[in-house]
MARRO-935806 format. One record per residue (C-alpha): x, z, y; residue in one letter. Coordinates in steps of 0.5 Angstrom, whole numbers, padded with zeros to 4 digits, always signed. Layout:
MARRO-935806
XZYA ...
//
This chain:
MARRO-935806
-0135+0109+0037M -0131+0106+0043S -0129+0110+0048S -0133+0111+0055G -0140+0109+0050K -0146+0113+0051R -0150+0113+0043S -0157+0111+0043I -0159+0118+0041R -0155+0120+0048F -0158+0115+0051K -0165+0117+0048I -0166+0124+0049F -0163+0124+0055S -0169+0119+0057L -0174+0125+0054L -0170+0131+0056L -0172+0129+0064L -0180+0129+0062P -0180+0135+0059L -0175+0139+0063L -0179+0137+0069S -0186+0139+0063L -0183+0146+0063S -0181+0147+0070A -0187+0145+0073L -0191+0149+0067W -0186+0155+0068G -0189+0156+0077F -0195+0154+0074V -0195+0161+0070L -0190+0165+0074N -0195+0164+0080L -0201+0165+0076T -0198+0172+0072V -0195+0174+0079G -0202+0175+0082D -0204+0178+0075G -0198+0183+0075L -0199+0184+0083S -0206+0187+0080L -0203+0191+0074M -0198+0194+0079R -0203+0195+0085A -0207+0199+0080N -0202+0203+0077T -0200+0205+0084I -0207+0206+0086Y -0206+0212+0079Q -0200+0215+0081S -0199+0215+0089L -0206+0212+0091G -0209+0219+0088L -0204+0223+0089T -0203+0222+0096S -0211+0223+0098T -0211+0230+0095D -0205+0231+0099L -0207+0228+0105G -0214+0234+0104L -0209+0238+0103Q -0206+0237+0109V -0213+0236+0113Q -0215+0243+0111A -0208+0247+0112E -0209+0244+0120R -0215+0247+0121S -0213+0253+0119V -0207+0253+0123S -0210+0251+0129A -0214+0258+0129T -0210+0263+0125A -0205+0264+0131S -0206+0271+0133G -0212+0272+0129S -0215+0279+0123A -0210+0279+0116P -0216+0276+0112Q -0214+0271+0116Q -0207+0270+0115Q -0208+0270+0108D -0213+0264+0108R -0208+0260+0111M -0202+0263+0106A -0207+0260+0100A -0208+0254+0104Q -0200+0253+0105R -0199+0255+0097R -0204+0249+0095A -0202+0244+0099T -0194+0246+0097D -0197+0244+0090A -0200+0237+0092S -0194+0236+0095L -0190+0237+0088A -0195+0233+0085K -0194+0228+0090F -0187+0228+0091R -0186+0227+0082A -0189+0221+0083A -0187+0218+0089A -0180+0218+0085L -0182+0217+0078S -0179+0210+0075G -0187+0206+0075D -0187+0208+0080T -0181+0206+0083R -0181+0198+0078S -0189+0197+0081A -0188+0199+0087S -0186+0193+0093N -0181+0195+0098D -0187+0196+0103A -0189+0201+0099T -0182+0204+0097R -0181+0205+0104D -0187+0208+0106A -0186+0212+0100T -0180+0214+0103T -0182+0215+0111A -0187+0220+0108L -0183+0224+0103L -0178+0226+0110N -0185+0227+0114E -0187+0232+0110L -0180+0235+0111E -0181+0237+0117Q -0187+0242+0114L -0183+0249+0113P -0181+0248+0121G -0188+0246+0122I -0191+0253+0120R -0185+0257+0122A -0188+0255+0129N -0195+0256+0127V -0192+0263+0125D -0189+0265+0131S -0194+0262+0136G -0189+0258+0140Q -0193+0252+0138S -0200+0251+0142T -0206+0249+0138R -0206+0241+0141L -0199+0242+0139A -0200+0244+0132T -0205+0239+0130I -0201+0234+0133Q -0195+0236+0129A -0199+0235+0123Y -0202+0229+0125N -0196+0226+0124Q -0197+0228+0117I -0203+0225+0117M -0201+0218+0119D -0195+0217+0114G -0201+0218+0110V -0205+0212+0112F -0199+0208+0113R -0198+0208+0106L -0204+0207+0104Y -0204+0200+0107D -0198+0198+0104R -0200+0200+0097M -0207+0196+0101V -0203+0189+0098S -0207+0185+0092V -0206+0177+0092P -0213+0177+0091D -0218+0177+0098L -0223+0180+0097S -0221+0186+0094I -0216+0186+0100F -0221+0186+0105E -0224+0191+0101Q -0219+0196+0101A -0218+0195+0109G -0224+0197+0110A -0223+0203+0106M -0218+0204+0110Q -0221+0204+0116S -0226+0209+0113M -0220+0213+0111G -0218+0213+0119Q -0225+0216+0120A -0226+0221+0116R -0219+0223+0118E -0221+0222+0125I -0227+0228+0123I -0223+0233+0121A -0218+0232+0127R -0224+0234+0131E -0227+0239+0127N -0220+0243+0127A -0220+0243+0135L -0227+0245+0136V -0226+0251+0131T -0220+0253+0135A -0224+0252+0141A -0230+0256+0140I -0226+0262+0138A -0223+0262+0144R -0224+0259+0151D -0227+0252+0150G -0222+0246+0151L -0217+0245+0156S -0216+0238+0159D -0211+0235+0154A -0215+0239+0149E -0221+0235+0151Y -0217+0229+0152E -0214+0228+0146A -0223+0230+0143F -0226+0225+0147A -0220+0219+0145E -0221+0221+0137W -0228+0220+0138V -0227+0213+0140A -0223+0212+0135N -0228+0214+0130R -0233+0211+0132R -0229+0204+0132F -0226+0206+0125Q -0233+0206+0122Y -0235+0200+0126A -0230+0196+0122K -0231+0199+0116G -0238+0198+0116M -0237+0190+0118A -0231+0190+0112M -0235+0193+0107L -0239+0190+0102E -0246+0191+0101P -0245+0195+0094D -0239+0200+0097L -0243+0200+0104R -0248+0202+0102K -0247+0210+0100P -0244+0211+0108Y -0250+0208+0110E -0253+0213+0107E -0249+0218+0110V -0249+0215+0116F -0258+0215+0116A -0257+0223+0114S -0259+0229+0118P -0252+0232+0118T -0249+0225+0120F -0254+0225+0126K -0253+0233+0127R -0245+0231+0126F -0246+0226+0133I -0251+0230+0138T -0245+0235+0137M -0239+0231+0138E -0244+0228+0144Q -0246+0234+0147D -0238+0237+0146I -0236+0231+0150I -0241+0232+0156D -0240+0239+0157R -0234+0239+0156A -0233+0233+0163R -0237+0238+0167A -0231+0243+0165T -0236+0249+0163G -0236+0252+0157P -0238+0248+0150L -0245+0249+0149P -0250+0253+0144P -0251+0247+0139S -0243+0248+0136V -0246+0254+0134S -0247+0251+0127R -0240+0246+0128W -0236+0248+0123Q -0242+0248+0117A -0244+0241+0120I -0237+0238+0119T -0235+0241+0114D -0242+0239+0110N -0241+0232+0113L -0234+0232+0111S -0235+0233+0104A -0240+0227+0103M -0235+0222+0105L -0230+0225+0102D -0235+0224+0096Q -0238+0217+0098V -0230+0215+0099G -0228+0217+0092S -0233+0213+0088K -0232+0207+0093A -0224+0207+0092S -0226+0208+0085G -0229+0202+0085A -0225+0199+0088L -0220+0200+0084A -0224+0198+0078D -0225+0192+0081R -0218+0190+0082A -0216+0191+0075L -0222+0188+0073S -0219+0182+0077V -0213+0183+0074A -0215+0182+0067T -0219+0176+0068G -0212+0173+0071I -0209+0175+0065L -0213+0172+0061L -0214+0167+0065R -0205+0166+0065I -0206+0167+0057G -0211+0161+0056I -0207+0156+0061A -0201+0159+0059G -0201+0158+0052G -0205+0151+0052L -0198+0150+0057G -0194+0151+0052L -0197+0148+0047I -0197+0142+0051A -0190+0143+0052V -0188+0143+0045V -0192+0138+0042A -0188+0134+0048S -0183+0136+0045I -0184+0135+0038V -0187+0129+0039I -0181+0126+0044S -0176+0129+0039V -0181+0126+0033R -0181+0119+0036F -0173+0119+0038G -0172+0120+0032R -0176+0114+0029R -0173+0111+0034L -0165+0112+0033I -0166+0111+0025R -0169+0104+0026E -0164+0103+0030L -0159+0107+0026A -0161+0102+0020D -0161+0096+0024L -0154+0098+0024R -0152+0099+0018N -0154+0093+0016S -0150+0089+0020A -0144+0093+0019R -0146+0092+0010E -0146+0084+0013L -0141+0084+0016A -0136+0088+0012G -0139+0088+0004V -0144+0082+0004R -0141+0077+0008L -0133+0078+0005P -0137+0079-0002R -0141+0071-0002V -0134+0069+0001V -0129+0072-0005D -0134+0069-0009R -0134+0062-0005L -0127+0062-0005R -0127+0063-0013K -0132+0058-0014G -0138+0060-0015E -0145+0058-0013E -0149+0062-0008V -0156+0063-0007D -0156+0064+0001V -0163+0067-0001E -0160+0072-0005A -0155+0073-0001E -0158+0074+0005A -0165+0078+0004P -0170+0079+0010P -0167+0086+0014I -0172+0092+0014P -0175+0093+0022G -0178+0099+0022G -0185+0101+0026D -0183+0098+0033S -0185+0092+0035A -0178+0091+0039E -0174+0093+0033V -0178+0089+0028H -0176+0083+0033D -0169+0084+0033V -0169+0085+0026A -0172+0078+0025E -0168+0075+0030A -0161+0079+0026F -0164+0076+0020G -0163+0070+0022S -0157+0070+0024V -0155+0074+0017Q -0158+0068+0014R -0154+0063+0020T -0148+0067+0018A -0148+0066+0010V -0149+0059+0010R -0144+0057+0015A -0140+0061+0011A -0143+0056+0005V -0142+0050+0008E -0134+0053+0010Q -0132+0053+0003A -0135+0046+0002D -0132+0044+0007L -0125+0047+0006R -0127+0045-0001R -0128+0038+0000G -0122+0039+0004V -0116+0041-0002S -0120+0035-0005Q -0118+0031+0000V -0111+0034-0001F -0111+0033-0007L -0113+0027-0009N -0108+0024-0004L -0102+0028-0007A -0104+0025-0014R -0104+0018-0011R -0097+0020-0007K -0095+0023-0013Q -0097+0017-0019G -0093+0012-0013L -0087+0015-0013L -0088+0016-0020H -0087+0007-0020R -0083+0008-0015Q -0078+0013-0020L -0079+0009-0026R -0077+0003-0021L -0070+0006-0018L -0070+0008-0026D -0069+0000-0027T -0065-0001-0021M -0059+0005-0023Q -0059+0002-0030R -0058-0006-0028R -0053-0004-0022A -0046-0004-0022S -0043-0005-0016D -0042+0003-0014P -0044+0003-0007E -0050+0000-0010A -0051+0006-0014L -0050+0011-0008E -0054+0008-0005D -0060+0008-0010L -0058+0016-0012F -0060+0018-0006Q -0066+0015-0005L -0068+0016-0011D -0066+0024-0009H -0070+0023-0004L -0076+0020-0007T -0076+0027-0012T -0076+0032-0006R -0084+0029-0004M -0084+0029-0010R -0084+0036-0010R -0088+0036-0003H -0093+0032-0007A -0093+0038-0012E -0094+0042-0006S -0100+0039-0004L -0104+0041-0009I -0102+0048-0010I -0105+0049-0002L -0111+0045-0005S -0112+0051-0010G -0110+0046-0016A -0105+0047-0021A -0099+0042-0022P -0100+0037-0028G -0094+0039-0031R -0093+0044-0037A -0088+0045-0043W -0090+0047-0051R -0084+0051-0051K -0080+0057-0048P -0074+0053-0043V -0067+0058-0042P -0068+0061-0036V -0061+0058-0034M -0064+0053-0035D -0070+0053-0030V -0066+0055-0025V -0061+0050-0024R -0067+0046-0025A -0069+0049-0018A -0063+0049-0015V -0063+0040-0017A -0069+0039-0013E -0066+0042-0007V -0063+0038-0001E -0058+0042+0001G -0056+0043-0007Y -0048+0043-0006T -0048+0049-0002R -0051+0054-0007V -0047+0057-0012N -0050+0058-0019V -0047+0065-0023F -0047+0065-0030P -0055+0068-0032L -0056+0072-0039P -0060+0068-0045N -0067+0069-0043A -0073+0063-0044F -0079+0062-0039V -0086+0061-0043A -0087+0054-0044G -0093+0055-0039A -0089+0058-0033A -0084+0053-0032V -0087+0048-0028A -0089+0054-0024D -0082+0058-0023I -0078+0052-0022I -0083+0051-0015H -0083+0057-0013L -0075+0058-0013I -0074+0052-0011A -0078+0054-0005E -0073+0061-0004L -0067+0057-0005I -0069+0051-0001E -0072+0056+0004N -0064+0059+0004A -0060+0053+0005T -0064+0050+0011V -0064+0058+0015F -0058+0059+0014S -0050+0056+0017P -0049+0049+0014P -0042+0052+0012R -0044+0058+0008T -0046+0058+0001R -0052+0061-0002V -0051+0065-0008Q -0055+0065-0014V -0056+0071-0020R -0061+0074-0025G -0060+0079-0030D -0066+0081-0034S -0069+0088-0033V -0074+0092-0035A -0080+0089-0033N -0078+0083-0034G -0072+0078-0031F -0070+0078-0023V -0067+0072-0021V -0064+0073-0014E -0061+0069-0008I -0058+0071-0001E -0056+0066+0003D -0051+0068+0009R -0057+0067+0016G -0058+0070+0021L -0064+0074+0017G -0071+0078+0020L -0073+0083+0023S -0076+0089+0019P -0084+0087+0022E -0083+0080+0020E -0080+0083+0013Y -0086+0087+0012A -0091+0081+0015S -0087+0076+0010I -0087+0081+0005N -0094+0082+0005Q -0097+0075+0005R -0093+0074-0002L -0096+0080-0005A -0103+0079-0002Q -0103+0071-0001P -0108+0069+0005P -0113+0064+0004E -0110+0058+0007F -0110+0057+0014D -0110+0049+0017L -0106+0052+0023A -0101+0056+0020D -0097+0050+0017S -0090+0053+0021D -0089+0057+0012R -0092+0052+0008L -0086+0054+0004G -0087+0061+0003L -0095+0060+0002F -0094+0056-0004V -0090+0061-0007V -0094+0067-0007G -0099+0063-0009Q -0095+0061-0015L -0092+0069-0015A -0100+0070-0015A -0102+0065-0021R -0097+0068-0026N -0095+0075-0024N -0088+0075-0020V -0087+0079-0016S -0083+0076-0010V -0080+0080-0005V -0075+0079+0002L -0070+0085+0005R -0064+0083+0009A -0058+0082+0007S -0051+0086+0007P -0048+0080+0010Y -0054+0079+0016G -0058+0075+0012G -0064+0074+0008T -0064+0075+0000T -0069+0073-0004A -0071+0078-0011I -0076+0075-0015V -0078+0078-0021L -0081+0074-0028I -0085+0079-0032P -0084+0081-0039R -0092+0076-0040Q -0087+0070-0039I -0080+0072-0041V -0078+0073-0047S -0069+0073-0050D -0071+0070-0056D -0072+0063-0057A -0077+0060-0061S -0080+0056-0060P -0074+0052-0058A -0074+0050-0050P -0077+0044-0048L -0074+0044-0041L -0066+0042-0041V -0062+0036-0037A -0055+0036-0035D -0055+0035-0028T -0048+0033-0028G -0044+0026-0031P -0046+0023-0036R -0040+0026-0040H -0042+0032-0040A -0045+0034-0048R -0043+0041-0048G -0046+0046-0046P -0050+0043-0040L -0048+0046-0034P -0055+0044-0030V -0062+0044-0031L -0066+0040-0028S -0072+0041-0027A -0078+0036-0029A -0082+0034-0023E -0089+0033-0021A -0092+0027-0026T -0096+0021-0024D -0104+0020-0027T -0102+0017-0033A -0097+0022-0035G -0092+0020-0033T -0086+0025-0031A -0080+0025-0026R -0072+0029-0026T -0069+0034-0021A -0068+0031-0014D -0061+0030-0014A -0055+0031-0018P -0051+0036-0021A -0045+0039-0023A -0041+0036-0028A -0041+0039-0034G -0035+0039-0040E -0032+0033-0044V -0036+0029-0048D -0037+0033-0054K -0038+0030-0062P -0045+0030-0063A -0046+0037-0068E -0048+0033-0075E -0055+0038-0075S -0061+0034-0069P -0061+0038-0063S -0067+0042-0062P -0066+0042-0055Y -0067+0034-0055F -0073+0031-0059T -0077+0026-0054P -0083+0023-0054A -0087+0018-0050R -0094+0017-0049T -0096+0010-0051G -0097+0006-0045D -0091+0009-0041S -0087+0004-0040P -0081+0003-0045S -0074+0004-0043L -0071-0001-0040T -0064-0004-0044V -0058-0007-0039V -0057-0014-0041P -0051-0015-0043G -0049-0009-0047L -0051-0012-0054V -0046-0016-0056N -0048-0015-0064S -0052-0019-0068D -0052-0014-0074D -0056-0008-0076G -0063-0006-0073P -0065-0009-0066A -0068-0002-0064T -0065+0004-0065D -0070+0009-0069P -0071+0014-0063A -0072+0009-0058I -0078+0006-0063T -0081+0013-0063A -0081+0013-0055I -0083+0006-0054T -0089+0005-0060D -0095+0003-0056T -0099+0007-0062G -0102+0014-0062P -0094+0019-0063P -0092+0021-0068S -0095+0029-0071T -0086+0029-0073V -0082+0028-0066P -0077+0023-0068P -0070+0028-0069Q -0063+0025-0065R -0059+0022-0069T -0051+0024-0069P -0046+0021-0066A -0040+0020-0070P -0035+0024-0070K -0028+0023-0067P -0024+0019-0073K -0018+0022-0075A -0013+0016-0075A -0012+0013-0067G -0011+0008-0063T -0004+0003-0064H -0001+0007-0059A -0002+0014-0062G -0008+0017-0057L -0014+0018-0058P -0019+0012-0059R -0025+0012-0055R -0032+0010-0058V -0036+0006-0054R -0043+0009-0052Q -0041+0016-0055A -0043+0020-0049S -0049+0015-0047M -0056+0018-0049A -0058+0015-0056P -0064+0012-0054Q -0059+0007-0047L -0054+0006-0052R -0054-0002-0054D -0058-0001-0061N -0053-0006-0066K -0048-0002-0063Q -0051+0005-0066Q -0052+0001-0072D -0045+0000-0073S -0043+0007-0071R -0048+0010-0076T -0046+0006-0080R -0039+0008-0079E -0041+0015-0079A -0046+0013-0086A -0039+0011-0090T -0032+0014-0087P -0027+0009-0086L -0022+0009-0091A -0015+0009-0089A -0010+0003-0088P -0007+0002-0096T +0000-0001-0093P +0001-0007-0097S +0008-0007-0102A +0010-0013-0100D +0009-0013-0091T +0009-0006-0091G +0004-0001-0086P +0000-0006-0083T -0004-0004-0075A -0011-0001-0077P -0017-0007-0078E -0021-0007-0071R -0029-0008-0070S -0031-0012-0065P -0035-0006-0063D -0028-0003-0062E -0025-0009-0060T -0030-0010-0055R -0030-0004-0053A -0023-0004-0051M -0022-0010-0047F -0028-0007-0044S -0024-0001-0041A -0018-0006-0039F -0023-0009-0035Q -0026-0003-0032Q -0020+0000-0031G -0018-0007-0027G -0023-0006-0023R -0023+0001-0021R -0015+0000-0019G -0018-0005-0014R -0023-0001-0011L -0017+0005-0010E -0013+0001-0008S -0017-0003-0002E -0019+0005+0000Q -0016+0010+0003D -0013+0017-0001P -0016+0022+0004G -0023+0018+0003E -0023+0018-0005N -0021+0026-0004S -0026+0026+0000A -0032+0023-0004A -0029+0026-0010Q -0031+0033-0006H -0038+0031-0005D -0040+0029-0012R -0047+0032-0011P -0047+0040-0015N -0040+0039-0018E -0039+0047-0015H -0043+0049-0020L -0038+0048-0026S -0034+0053-0024R -0039+0059-0025H -0040+0055-0033D -0033+0054-0033G -0034+0048-0035A -0028+0042-0031Q -0028+0036-0031T -0022+0032-0032P -0020+0026-0028P -0022+0020-0031E -0029+0023-0034A -0029+0025-0026A -0027+0018-0024R -0031+0014-0030G -0024+0010-0033E -0027+0007-0037G -0033+0007-0037E -0038+0001-0037E -0044+0000-0031P -0049+0004-0035S -0044+0010-0038E -0043+0011-0030R -0050+0010-0028A -0051+0016-0033D -0046+0020-0030R -0049+0019-0023R -0056+0021-0025D -0057+0027-0027P -0064+0026-0028Q -0064+0020-0033R -0061+0026-0037G -0067+0029-0037L -0071+0023-0038R -0067+0021-0044D -0066+0028-0048H -0072+0033-0046S -0078+0034-0050E -0084+0030-0047G -0089+0036-0044Y -0096+0036-0043V -0100+0033-0037H -0105+0038-0034Q -0109+0033-0030A -0110+0027-0034T -0109+0032-0041G -0103+0027-0044E -0096+0027-0045K -0091+0026-0041G -0083+0022-0041D -0081+0029-0039E 
//
């Protein structure tokens, strides 16, 4: 995945995550609200069970101690005992309350307001010992003592207010009403404490009267408020208490006290039973209040339970919905991702596997079924993805069809190249045959030189035509039936290069290339040598070396050029090791492409690397499969590209070039180095020179004027074997050996030159050949001196006489030509003779007489100047692969 790009998985996950998070957050918020209400009610019940009950008991004990303390000052010992007992009861209730208030459950269930009220009440209770001390010492008045205990009771009721904090409005209202009824009950206890103390003494003081009147008014208000807020089921017990005779008697005594006290008189006699009625009424109110508080707590618990039940149901359903949403989202997301992933994998398979496989099969020429190679792509269940899959399937079929059409187009272009190259080959071979005929007829050295240059250009054009055939994917139409020496193959490759005069070929070991690979190896090495000559300075030399190695035979071609960069070497070596498909736009390195194709076809390894001299060294490794150390059967391609006077170890091998459609062949591009001086032919026929020619090939042209004998057969048997229009013989005719030089010399004692001894048998004058054949068959006897006249000069045949006069004629002609030229030009022309430098490495030196062509006929000079003629005359015929016919090489 490229940098900065988000995957479809991430996008789908993000798309689904936001609504899922929103749904989960909403569910959590609603759940928290609902659960909060239920938990608040549960906490309220917990606080009531812990703080509510203990604080209520504590309030009752404080009220009782307040009443006892208000009446105990200066009283009898039994009153003191009663007060002490009450104080102990108060302390016990205080201990329980403190333990409940400080417990962990209570503090965790309490809110901040409840905890603050609890702390304030505990602080008020800390004042209780001081209040008791003031009561015991008599320093506190009745009203002051009552007011001190009233502060503690106010703290208890403030705690009640903070505990009544529930989310249920009905319960909250009923708890508030019960709070008012409780405060009214507290006021009755205050009135009881003050009136009881006043009855025991001398009535109410003015301050006490005002406090009593205030308490009565507040009690009535709290009762009215509470009764108005209570629900019927909770109000009914209070109504029964208020309708009782005890409550009515209490109201009457309370009003009488207010009326009598206003007149500043003693308390009315009706209050004599105040204590008993008040205690009875307080007990009734406590009982009703306790029942009402319990019922209210049960209601709160029931509401809390219902809320929690609803929370459980709603929360569970919400949780199920959230989980189901997550599962469904993930499932559909995965399905969509899987479908898109399958589509992506199909695209990658098409681009990386199927389409390259189709292209590779098309390169191999195989037939490709578009429908089979472009099957429908599965689109999954999503309509959009299915549409994309169908569209991509159309693209797939179009791509495969385009590849097939492109392959057909390339095949057509290659066929056009092949047809053009074949036609060009035919024209070139016709031109070469015409040039061959003109060279044989030419007698003017300048005209002959021009013909040689034209011949060289034509052979180079023929090699380029072969390159077109290779680029088209076909094989050139040349193939040899027998192995050929490596030295001859390399020399033939050198002869196909324009700058052959700059190439030095060092001696090579004795090895032979299989006949089927000779043409490709010649072409491959020629391309590399030409590349070395083109990309190196004109004054430098190109060195060609070779040696046998464990894996075959290695040929090294080294130039003195500028070389390449390491990156360029690596790129070229990659192209040579794995030749790419030919691209018409890549036309600047066609030679290297041809080399790569030929190397791949013959399993040859070609590597370029930097030379120590700054140039490039091309290393060609010919494998063991196509190279051997023995010459069985005899090699087919043997030709001397030097002057025709060389007839020993041939220094340069000119490669047979591409053929025309009739199978006619042509040899190397240019002349090569001079060889050794003519030697006599061996007694046994050489296996390297077994000419054969197809029946439809034109016969060799006999230069007119060279046949001047009337005896002997009209044609040589070897030539008859070549020019015969009938089917070729199963046993190729052998070359007739040249006769050995006679022991007798000329009249001057010098070695006698045999007429046309250096020429190929096919080009020798037929009658002259017959004469020499007869001489070879019947050796001339030494002349017998006459007894009368003494020794006589040996008798010369007409041919020998003709040869002598011909030598005189040619020598005179050469002398006239040399006299017209500057001596410096003569030496320069001698130096520029093609490939003459190759002889320096072969040990063959050309005598000046032979190099100048002294004593030669024009046809002999043509043989010397045209190295191709020797290859045409002496090399055994090859099979033209395009036509299946035998060529003339």
